[in-house]
C-alpha positions in Angstrom: 8.9 -18.1 -20.6 12.0 -16.4 -18.2 10.3 -14.2 -16.0 12.4 -11.5 -13.9 11.0 -8.9 -10.8 11.9 -5.6 -10.3 11.4 -3.1 -7.3 12.4 -0.4 -5.8 14.4 -1.2 -3.1 13.9 -4.7 -0.9 14.1 -2.8 2.6 11.1 -3.1 4.5 7.6 -4.9 4.7 4.5 -3.4 3.7 1.9 -3.7 1.2 4.3 -3.7 -1.5 6.1 -6.4 -0.2 2.3 -9.0 -0.1 2.3 -8.2 -4.1 6.2 -9.4 -4.6 5.5 -13.1 -2.6 2.0 -12.6 -4.4 3.9 -12.8 -8.0 6.6 -15.0 -6.5 3.8 -17.4 -6.0 2.7 -17.2 -9.8 6.6 -17.1 -10.6 8.5 -19.1 -8.1 11.3 -19.2 -10.4 11.6 -15.7 -11.1 14.8 -13.8 -9.4 14.2 -10.4 -8.0 16.1 -7.5 -8.8 16.1 -3.9 -6.9 18.5 -0.6 -6.6 19.1 -1.3 -2.6 19.0 -4.8 -0.9 19.2 -5.5 3.0 18.6 -8.7 4.3 17.8 -7.8 8.2 15.2 -5.8 7.1 13.7 -7.6 4.7 13.4 -11.3 5.6 10.4 -11.9 3.5 12.8 -11.7 0.8 14.6 -15.2 1.3 11.9 -17.1 -0.9 13.0 -15.7 -3.8 15.8 -17.8 -5.5 18.2 -14.5 -6.1 17.8 -11.3 -4.7 20.1 -8.8 -6.9 20.8 -5.6 -5.8 22.0 -2.7 -8.1 25.6 -0.8 -8.1 24.3 1.5 -5.0 24.2 -0.8 -2.7 27.8 -1.0 -2.0 27.9 1.7 -0.7 28.0 1.5 2.9 25.0 2.3 4.8 23.1 3.0 1.8 20.9 0.0 2.2 18.3 1.4 4.6 18.9 5.3 3.4 17.6 5.3 -0.4 16.3 8.5 0.5 19.3 10.2 0.4 19.7 9.1 -3.1 16.7 10.2 -5.2 18.5 11.5 -8.2 21.0 8.3 -8.4 17.9 6.2 -8.7 17.9 6.2 -12.7 21.2 5.6 -12.9 20.5 2.3 -11.1 17.5 0.6 -12.4 18.6 1.9 -16.3 22.1 -0.4 -15.5 20.3 -3.5 -15.4 20.2 -5.9 -18.5 16.9 -8.3 -19.1 17.7 -9.2 -22.4 17.3 -12.6 -21.3 14.0 -11.9 -20.0 10.9 -13.0 -22.1 9.0 -11.4 -19.4 9.3 -8.2 -16.9 7.5 -7.4 -13.8 8.1 -4.0 -12.6 6.4 -3.0 -9.2 6.7 0.3 -8.1 5.7 3.7 -7.2 9.2 5.4 -7.5 11.8 4.3 -10.6 12.1 0.6 -11.0 9.6 1.2 -14.1 12.4 3.3 -15.6 13.9 0.1 -16.5 15.0 -0.5 -20.3 13.8 -3.9 -22.4 14.3 -5.1 -26.1 11.0 -4.9 -28.2 10.6 -8.3 -27.8 10.2 -8.4 -24.2 6.8 -7.3 -22.0 7.1 -5.1 -19.3 4.4 -5.1 -17.4 4.3 -2.5 -14.6 2.6 -3.2 -11.1 2.3 0.9 -9.8 1.5 1.2 -6.1 1.1 5.4 -7.7 3.1 7.9 -9.6 5.7 8.8 -7.4 4.2 10.6 -4.4 7.0 12.9 -3.7 7.2 14.6 -7.5 2.9 14.5 -8.4 0.2 14.1 -5.9 1.9 15.2 -2.6 4.6 17.4 -3.9 3.5 19.9 -1.4 3.2 17.9 1.6 7.1 16.5 1.1 8.2 20.4 0.4 6.8 22.6 2.9 9.7 23.7 4.1 10.5 26.8 1.5 13.9 26.5 1.4 13.8 23.2 1.3 11.7 23.7 -1.7 14.2 25.9 -3.0 17.5 23.9 -2.6 15.3 20.8 -4.0 14.2 22.6 -7.3 16.7 21.4 -9.7 16.9 18.1 -8.2 13.2 17.6 -8.6 12.7 19.0 -11.9 15.6 16.6 -13.3 13.7 13.8 -10.9 9.4 14.9 -13.1 11.7 14.7 -16.4 12.9 11.3 -16.4 10.0 10.2 -14.2 7.7 11.3 -17.1 10.0 9.1 -19.6 10.0 6.1 -17.4 6.5 5.8 -17.1 5.8 5.3 -21.1 8.9 2.3 -21.1 6.4 -0.5 -20.1 4.0 -1.8 -22.2 0.8 -2.2 -20.1 0.5 -0.1 -16.5 -1.6 -2.0 -13.9 -2.9 0.1 -11.1 -4.0 -0.8 -7.5 -6.6 1.2 -7.0 -9.0 3.6 -9.3 -7.2 6.3 -7.3 -3.7 5.5 -9.0 -5.3 4.5 -11.9 -6.8 8.1 -12.2 -3.3 9.3 -11.0 -1.6 7.6 -13.7 -3.7 9.2 -16.3 -3.4 12.6 -14.8 0.5 12.7 -14.8 1.7 9.9 -17.5 -0.7 11.0 -19.3 -1.4 6.9 -19.7 -4.4 4.4 -19.5 -4.1 1.7 -16.6 -6.2 -1.8 -16.1 -7.2 -2.0 -11.9 -5.9 -5.0 -10.5 -5.8 -4.1 -6.5 -3.6 -5.5 -4.4 -3.3 -8.9 -2.5 -4.7 -9.4 0.9 -5.0 -12.6 3.1 -8.7 -12.3 4.4 -8.6 -16.0 4.7 -6.1 -15.4 7.8 -9.0 -12.5 9.3 -11.5 -14.6 8.1 -10.7 -17.8 10.5 -9.5 -15.0 12.8 -13.2 -13.9 13.0 -14.4 -18.1 13.6 -12.3 -18.7 16.3 -13.1 -15.6 18.2 -16.8 -15.3 18.1 -17.4 -15.2 21.6 -14.8 -12.6 22.1 -16.4 -9.0 21.9 -19.1 -10.7 24.5 -16.4 -10.8 26.9 -15.4 -7.2 26.4 -15.8 -3.7 26.5 -16.5 -2.4 22.6 -13.6 -0.3 21.5 -13.0 1.7 18.1 -9.8 0.8 16.4 -6.9 2.0 14.7 -4.5 0.3 13.6 -1.9 2.3 11.2 2.0 3.7 11.5 2.4 6.8 13.6 3.5 9.3 11.1 1.9 13.0 10.3 0.5 11.8 7.0 -1.4 9.1 8.1 -3.7 12.0 10.4 -4.0 9.7 13.5 -4.2 12.9 15.9 -7.5 13.7 14.1 -8.6 10.7 16.1 -7.1 11.4 19.6 -8.4 15.0 19.0 -11.7 13.3 18.2 -12.3 10.4 20.8 -10.6 12.9 23.3 -13.6 14.6 22.7 -16.1 11.7 22.1 -14.4 9.8 25.8 -15.0 6.6 23.5 -13.0 3.7 24.1 -10.0 3.7 21.2 -7.0 1.6 21.1 -4.3 2.6 18.6 -2.2 -0.2 16.8 1.2 0.6 15.0 4.7 2.2 15.7 6.3 5.4 14.3 7.9 8.9 14.8 4.7 10.6 16.3 3.9 7.6 19.1 5.3 10.3 22.2 3.5 13.2 20.8 -0.3 11.6 20.3 0.3 9.9 23.7 1.0 12.7 25.4 -2.2 14.8 23.8 -4.4 11.2 24.6 -7.0 10.7 27.3 -7.4 7.6 29.7 -10.6 6.2 27.0 -7.0 6.5 24.4 -4.6 3.3 24.4 -1.3 2.7 22.5 -0.2 -0.8 22.2 2.9 -0.4 19.9 3.8 -3.5 18.0 2.0 -6.6 18.3 2.0 -9.8 16.8 -0.1 -11.2 13.5 -2.3 -13.1 16.2 -3.3 -10.2 18.4 -3.8 -7.6 15.4 -6.3 -10.7 14.3 -8.0 -10.6 17.7 -8.3 -6.9 18.3 -9.7 -6.7 15.0 -12.7 -9.2 15.9 -12.8 -7.3 19.4 -13.5 -3.9 17.8 -17.0 -2.5 17.3 -15.5 -0.5 14.5 -12.1 0.5 12.5 -10.9 4.1 11.8 -9.3 4.5 8.6 -8.4 8.1 8.9 -5.9 9.0 5.8 -6.0 9.2 2.0 -4.3 6.0 1.2 -3.1 4.6 -2.8 -5.1 1.5 -1.6 -4.8 0.5 1.9 -5.5 -3.0 3.3 -6.6 -2.4 7.2 -9.7 -1.6 5.9 -10.0 -4.7 4.0 -8.4 -6.5 6.9 -11.5 -5.5 9.3 -14.2 -6.1 7.1 -12.6 -9.9 6.9 -12.5 -9.9 10.2 -16.5 -9.1 10.3 -16.0 -5.4 11.5 -17.6 -2.4 9.4 -14.9 0.5 9.0 -14.9 5.0 9.5 -13.0 6.1 7.1 -12.0 8.9 5.0 -13.7 9.5 2.0 -10.8 9.8 -0.5 -8.2 7.6 -2.4 -8.1 4.2 -1.9 -10.8 3.6 1.2 -13.8 4.0 -2.0 -12.7 1.1 -3.8 -13.1 -1.0 -0.3 -15.2 0.6 1.5 -19.1 0.7 0.8 -20.7 3.5 2.5 -23.8 2.7 4.6 -23.3 -1.1 3.7 -19.8 -2.1 5.6 -19.1 1.6 6.3 -19.5 5.1 7.1 -16.5 7.9 5.4 -16.2 11.3 6.3 -15.8 13.9 3.7 -13.0 16.6 5.3 -9.9 15.2 7.3 -11.3 17.6 10.7 -11.8 16.4 14.3 -15.6 17.7 13.7 -16.1 15.1 10.6 -14.7 12.6 11.9 -17.2 13.1 15.1 -20.4 13.4 12.7 -19.5 9.7 11.3 -18.6 8.0 14.8 -22.4 9.5 15.6 -23.9 8.6 12.3 -21.9 5.1 13.0 -23.2 4.8 16.1 -26.9 4.6 14.9 -26.4 2.0 12.3 -26.3 -1.5 12.4 -23.9 -3.7 9.4 -24.5 -7.1 8.3 -21.0 -9.5 9.4 -22.0 -11.9 6.0 -21.9 -8.9 4.2 -19.1 -6.7 5.2 -16.9 -10.5 4.6 -18.2 -11.1 1.3 -17.1 -7.4 0.3 -13.5 -8.1 1.6 -12.8 -11.5 -0.4 -13.2 -9.2 -3.6 -10.0 -8.6 -2.7 -8.3 -11.6 -1.8 -4.8 -13.4 -2.8 -6.2 -15.7 -5.1 -8.3 -13.6 -7.2 -5.4 -10.8 -7.6 -3.1 -13.9 -9.3 -5.9 -15.2 -11.0 -6.2 -11.6 -12.6 -2.6 -11.1 -12.9 -2.0 -14.5 -14.2 -5.6 -13.7 -17.2 -3.6 -10.4 -17.9 -0.1 -11.9 -18.2 -1.7 -14.5 -20.6 -3.6 -12.6 -22.6 0.0 -9.8 -23.4 1.7 -13.2 -24.4 -1.1 -13.7 -26.9 -0.9 -10.3 -28.2 3.6 -10.6 -28.6 2.9 -13.9 -30.4 0.2 -12.6 -32.9 2.7 -9.6 -34.0 5.3 -11.6 -34.7 3.2 -13.9 -37.4 
């Protein structure tokens, strides 16, 4: 069976890229097609036999500035020809699902989310009234195309229950949930290697996040300014200076850290704070794999990964007051580290690979039965 993997753009590192590497382990000979490709920004992609970008990649400087041409993405993906392949797997939060395949080709779409700036988070992206007016014709075209494109895959797979619900709401389609893979073993090992770490450190709360507005790290800074408890913030982003300038001396910003440093920070933490609403979110899982509970905003992917009262605590509103209340509740609770680690194992890479392989096997059998 000839397999190809298609992804929106290969120019960064994040949760979707971990999915691609897991898929590569299942289908090591599958090439990777994409709209834009930056080898410098995506060193992880070297494991693929081939990375094949669209015609857009020939435009100078565009490989890292995809936000300039969203209206060209439909053309980029529709221009590819996948007639030689038996199975096409699209990994997408935007336009890759819009590829065109022949009837005999199985198209599985692993959906990170329906396009955020068109649907679930439209008002956040278009909060400026004049920008919204200017962009209206482009948005109308993209919404229409996105609806059509969402009907092209034979099967839709969602990364979380939250995304499953969005697929139903915006695309009118059913989707199976297969959670994104997380390298829980790496954090399990760090936990075993650093059992004595907490005995030698003052307890601290931890945030691991890109420092951008929608991550809502400002809520945590305000809350811990008032609480006076030690908070360590790991991450970089355009809000780094702003957040650091508003933080009191009990809050430390590390910037970028290595994987080893991050594992040690998880293991030394009293709790991880997760104030944002994510489509899925791997940080709560990494924390639990390290034996650390989570205080999370009770919406989005966290509702799949954190068990309220057992592996963490939810807060209901993205406000300083709601988070402070959750911290105060957390301080009165006890958590079983073995339960935390066991819960994280539900999202292991091994489990992802098995579920995805089983799904493809089932689809291939269905396709064969149609031919007879």
